N, C-alpha and C positions, 0 to 999 in steps of 0.2 A: 243702444238705448233708444226707445221709441218716444213718440209724443202723443199726447191726447188733448182734446179740446175741452176747455172748462170755461164756464161763463165768467165774465169779468171785464174790466177795462183793458182795452187793447186796440190795435189797429183795426179798422173796419174790414169786414168780410162780406162779400156779396154772393148770394146764391145765384147760379146760372143754370138754365135748363140745357137740354141737349142741342138746342139750336143757337146757343150763345146769348139768349135773351135773359136779362136780369129779372129774377123773381122777387116779388114783394115790393113793387114800385120803387126799386132802387134804394130801399132803406138798408143800411148796413146792420149786420148782426154782430153785437159785441162779443168777441171771444178772445181767448189768449191761449197760446201754446205753452204747455207745461211739461217738462221732462217726466217720464215715468221710469222709475228704477225697477223694472220687472222683466224677467225673462221667462218664457214658457219653458217648463221643465218637461222631461220625458214622462210619459205615462208610467204609472206603477200599478202593480196588481198583486194580489195575494189572497189568502183565506184567513178567516178568524173562526174560532170554535168555542171560545170561553163565554159562558153566560155573563151578562153584564157588560161593562165598558171595556173596549179594546181600542187602544191608541194605534193608529197606522200612519204610515208616511213620514215625511221629514219633520224635524222639530224646528220651527222658526225661531229666530232670535226675538227678544222682548219687543224690539221695534219693527218687527215684520209681521205680516199676516198672510195666511194662505188664502188664495183665491181659486175656487174650484170652477173650472170651465166645463167639465163633463165628468159624469160618474156612471158606473154600472154596479148594481148590488143584486146578488142572486142567492137564493136559498139552495144549497147543494145537498141538503139532507131530505129524507122522506117525511120529516116532521115539520108541521107548520111552525114558522118562526117569524117573529116581528123583528125587523132591523130598523134601528133608529140612528140616523146620521146626526151626530152632535158636534157642537162647537166646543171642542175640548171636553173636559169631564163635567162641565156644567153648561147649560141648564139641563135639568132632568127631562124636560119636555123635548129637547132636541130641535133640529131644523127640518128634518125630512123623515117621515115614518112610512115604512113599507111592510106589508104583510106578505110573506112568502108562504102561501097556503100549502103549496105542493113543491116537490123537488123541481127545480128549474124556474120557479116563479121569482120575479124580482122587478127591478125598475132600472131603466137607462134614461139619463137626462143630459142634455147639452144646453148650456146657457149662452145667451147672447154675449158676444165678446166684450161688450161695454157694460154688461151687468152680470158678472160672475157671482157665485155664491161666496161671499166674503166671510171668513171667520174672524174672531176677535184676535187682536195682537197677541202673539206668543202662544196661541193655542194650536194643538195638533188636531187632526181629524180623529174623531172618536166614533166607533160603531158599537152600538149597544144591542146585544142579542137577548131575546126573551128566554132562550134555552141554550144549552150546550150543543148546538147544532152547527155543522159546518156551513159557512156563508162565504161566497167569493165576492171580491170587489176589484174594481179598476177605477182609477182617478187620473184625470189630466188637470194639472194645477200650475200656478205660478205663485211666486212670493212677491209682495210689494212692501215698500217701506211705509210706515205710518208715523 
């Protein structure tokens, strides 16, 4: 189990530069360590072909949410296809929209480890396709308790 820093009342923390000098006139930064119940999972990949919503990846429990740290989406067909990365089956607008105009077009994105793309509790990753055209995906995720 890892730890993360969150703002709040706790013991003082001082920032120190590479020479050992205290930064910020020696004023402590209030932080606290909080356990994080999250484990990085193996990447998973596959293809979807059905027009509309396609649920992929693991199904989180109602008190868990999927946090995406990286993804790759690619149109594998010769037909232009819009791929919408959604937070479960709703909202209709989705979280990320990609136009794969040609075969091989797509998007790859990696998020800062402290700022993953977080889905709503209990929701799976949903890929919405504008047509019945084969699209490939790869995701790196972890699940966290909410």
